[in-house]
C-alpha positions as CSV (number, residue, x, y, z in Angstrom):
1,M,20.7,-228.3,193.5
2,S,18.2,-225.8,191.8
3,N,16.7,-226.6,188.4
4,N,16.2,-222.8,187.8
5,R,19.1,-223.3,185.0
6,F,16.8,-225.4,182.8
7,L,14.3,-222.4,182.1
8,E,16.7,-221.2,179.5
9,K,15.5,-222.9,176.6
10,L,18.1,-225.5,174.9
11,A,19.0,-224.0,171.2
12,P,21.2,-224.6,168.5
13,D,23.5,-221.3,170.2
14,N,23.7,-222.5,173.6
15,A,24.5,-226.5,173.1
16,V,27.4,-228.8,172.5
17,F,26.9,-232.3,171.2
18,L,29.2,-234.8,173.5
19,P,28.8,-238.4,171.9
20,I,30.9,-240.7,174.1
21,D,32.3,-244.4,173.1
22,Y,30.1,-245.4,170.2
23,M,32.6,-248.2,169.6
24,H,31.4,-251.8,168.4
25,G,32.9,-253.7,171.0
26,L,30.9,-252.0,174.1
27,M,27.5,-251.8,171.5
28,S,27.4,-255.5,171.1
29,A,27.9,-255.9,175.0
30,C,25.1,-253.8,175.8
31,R,21.6,-255.6,176.9
32,S,19.2,-252.5,177.9
33,I,18.1,-251.8,174.6
34,D,18.2,-253.6,170.7
35,P,21.8,-253.0,169.3
36,G,20.2,-252.4,166.0
37,L,17.6,-249.7,167.4
38,L,21.0,-248.2,169.4
39,K,22.9,-247.7,166.6
40,N,19.8,-246.0,164.4
41,N,18.9,-243.9,167.5
42,A,22.5,-242.8,167.5
43,I,22.6,-242.0,163.7
44,A,19.4,-239.9,164.1
45,L,20.7,-237.8,167.0
46,A,24.1,-237.6,165.2
47,K,22.0,-236.0,162.0
48,I,20.5,-233.6,164.4
49,A,23.6,-232.3,165.6
50,R,24.4,-231.7,162.1
51,L,21.2,-230.0,161.3
52,F,21.3,-227.4,163.9
53,Q,25.3,-227.1,163.5
54,L,26.3,-228.1,167.1
55,P,29.5,-228.2,168.2
56,T,30.5,-231.6,168.5
57,I,33.2,-233.2,170.9
58,G,33.7,-237.0,170.6
59,T,35.8,-239.4,172.9
60,G,36.7,-242.9,172.6
61,D,39.0,-245.8,170.3
62,R,39.1,-244.8,166.5
63,E,41.6,-247.2,165.8
64,G,40.2,-250.7,167.1
65,M,43.2,-251.5,169.2
66,S,41.4,-252.4,172.3
67,Y,38.7,-254.9,172.9
68,L,35.9,-252.3,172.7
69,G,36.5,-252.0,169.1
70,A,36.9,-249.0,166.8
71,E,34.0,-245.9,167.0
72,I,31.1,-246.8,164.6
73,P,32.2,-245.4,161.1
74,E,28.9,-243.4,160.7
75,L,29.7,-240.6,163.4
76,P,32.7,-239.0,161.6
77,E,30.9,-239.4,158.2
78,I,27.9,-237.6,159.5
79,L,30.1,-235.2,161.7
80,P,33.6,-234.7,159.7
81,D,34.2,-231.6,161.9
82,M,33.7,-233.5,165.0
83,E,36.7,-232.9,167.4
84,F,37.6,-236.3,168.6
85,V,39.8,-237.0,172.3
86,P,41.0,-240.3,173.0
87,R,41.4,-241.3,176.8
88,S,41.9,-244.2,179.2
89,Q,39.9,-242.4,182.4
90,V,35.9,-243.7,182.5
91,G,34.8,-240.3,182.6
92,A,35.9,-238.1,179.8
93,W,35.6,-235.0,182.2
94,D,38.5,-236.3,183.8
95,V,40.5,-235.6,180.9
96,P,41.8,-231.5,180.8
97,Q,41.9,-231.4,176.9
98,Y,38.4,-233.0,176.5
99,V,37.1,-229.8,179.1
100,D,39.1,-227.4,177.6
101,L,37.6,-227.9,174.2
102,V,34.2,-228.0,175.8
103,R,34.9,-224.6,177.6
104,S,36.2,-223.1,174.5
105,T,32.8,-223.2,173.0
106,G,31.1,-220.6,175.3
107,R,28.3,-222.7,175.7
108,K,26.6,-224.4,178.8
109,K,24.5,-226.9,177.7
110,L,25.8,-230.5,177.0
111,I,23.9,-233.2,175.4
112,L,25.6,-236.4,176.3
113,A,24.8,-239.9,174.3
114,G,26.9,-242.8,174.3
115,I,28.0,-246.4,176.0
116,T,28.0,-247.1,178.7
117,T,25.1,-245.3,180.4
118,E,26.1,-246.3,184.0
119,Q,29.5,-245.7,183.6
120,C,31.3,-243.5,181.0
121,V,27.8,-241.1,180.7
122,T,27.6,-240.9,184.1
123,F,31.3,-240.0,185.0
124,T,31.2,-237.5,182.6
125,A,27.7,-235.7,183.7
126,Q,29.0,-236.2,186.9
127,G,32.0,-233.6,186.8
128,A,30.2,-231.4,184.0
129,L,27.0,-231.0,186.3
130,A,29.8,-230.2,189.4
131,D,31.2,-227.6,186.8
132,G,28.0,-225.7,186.6
133,F,27.0,-227.4,183.1
134,D,23.7,-228.1,182.3
135,V,23.7,-231.8,181.2
136,Y,20.9,-233.4,178.7
137,V,21.5,-237.3,178.6
138,V,19.9,-238.8,175.6
139,L,19.0,-242.2,176.8
140,D,17.5,-243.9,174.0
141,A,21.0,-243.1,172.2
142,S,22.3,-244.7,175.3
143,A,23.1,-248.3,176.7
144,S,24.2,-250.1,179.6
145,L,25.5,-253.7,180.4
146,D,21.7,-255.1,181.6
147,T,18.4,-253.2,182.8
148,R,19.5,-252.7,186.3
149,A,22.6,-250.9,185.3
150,E,20.2,-248.9,183.0
151,Q,17.8,-248.0,186.0
152,T,20.5,-247.3,188.4
153,A,22.0,-244.9,185.9
154,I,18.8,-243.2,185.5
155,A,18.3,-242.7,189.1
156,R,21.7,-241.4,190.0
157,L,22.0,-239.4,186.8
158,T,18.3,-237.7,187.9
159,Q,19.4,-237.3,191.6
160,M,23.0,-235.5,190.2
161,G,20.4,-233.2,188.3
162,A,20.9,-234.1,184.7
163,I,17.9,-233.8,182.6
164,L,16.8,-237.2,180.9
165,T,15.4,-237.0,177.1
166,T,15.1,-238.9,174.0
167,W,16.5,-238.3,170.6
168,S,12.9,-237.4,168.3
169,P,12.1,-234.5,171.7
170,L,15.5,-233.3,171.7
171,G,15.7,-232.5,168.1
172,A,11.7,-230.9,168.5
173,E,13.2,-228.8,171.7
174,L,16.0,-227.5,169.8
175,L,13.8,-226.6,166.5
176,H,11.0,-224.9,168.8
177,D,9.1,-223.8,165.4
178,F,8.3,-226.1,162.6
179,A,8.3,-223.0,160.6
180,Y,12.1,-222.5,160.7
181,P,14.3,-223.6,158.0
182,E,15.2,-226.3,160.0
183,G,11.8,-227.8,160.2
184,A,11.8,-229.6,157.2
185,G,15.1,-231.4,157.8
186,L,14.1,-232.4,161.4
187,I,10.9,-234.3,159.8
188,E,13.0,-235.9,157.1
189,I,15.2,-237.3,160.2
190,Y,12.0,-238.6,161.9
191,A,10.6,-240.3,158.8
192,E,14.2,-241.9,158.3
193,H,14.6,-243.3,161.8
194,Q,11.2,-243.4,163.4
195,A,9.2,-245.5,161.3
196,D,5.7,-244.3,163.0
197,L,6.7,-240.8,161.9
198,R,7.2,-241.6,158.4
199,T,3.2,-240.1,157.6
200,V,4.1,-237.1,159.6
201,Q,6.4,-235.9,156.4
202,D,3.6,-236.6,154.3
203,N,1.6,-234.6,155.7
204,Y,3.9,-231.4,156.7
205,N,4.4,-231.8,152.6
206,T,1.2,-231.9,151.9
207,A,0.4,-228.8,154.4
208,R,3.3,-227.3,152.9
209,R,1.8,-227.5,149.5
210,H,-1.3,-226.3,150.0
211,A,0.0,-223.3,151.5
212,T,1.8,-222.6,148.3
213,E,-1.4,-222.6,146.5
214,R,-3.2,-220.7,149.0
215,D,-0.7,-218.0,148.7
216,R,-0.3,-218.4,144.8
217,S,-4.0,-217.8,144.7
218,A,-3.9,-214.9,147.2
219,T,-1.1,-213.3,144.9
220,K,-3.6,-213.6,141.8
221,L,-6.1,-211.8,143.1
């Protein structure tokens, strides 16, 4: 499979966010990542989707009628315009309504993340890749039942042609340039959800203040 199609940059105007099965029961059963960190990363990714105004199509169970539990409430709170498609199929790409909604966006780059990496995420990616979509799987906002399942999912997704990433560089890839208006918003998300990057926000604010002061001084001359 040729990877030339990935030479087109991922951008806010060509991407769709597809969160898959962020349900309490499933999330608590996963062991490939700490559940608290998983939720932190999923919320950060949702905020990135909101920042860049990405069309979002979710799937899972909002009613909590099964042992898998209901969807975490933070997602619809962050993304109130998110389309949502319930399903029984393992892979969401096997649901015609879901595929139709994705196609209706006119976008070819799909950002996938959710539970579980080895089943629902992988089988959704498989169908989308077969239909010619570019698939970016956000690994640290996804989780598997154990580490071996995660490792096999990574191998299979890579073999199928998916691009694996994590939420922080994904945000930077969508942004392209921290001078853009969304730059401050992305740095705020970094500060909220990635403790080691909180100093980046301080440095960014300092740099902006100095730039403003420099511009004011130049104007007075």
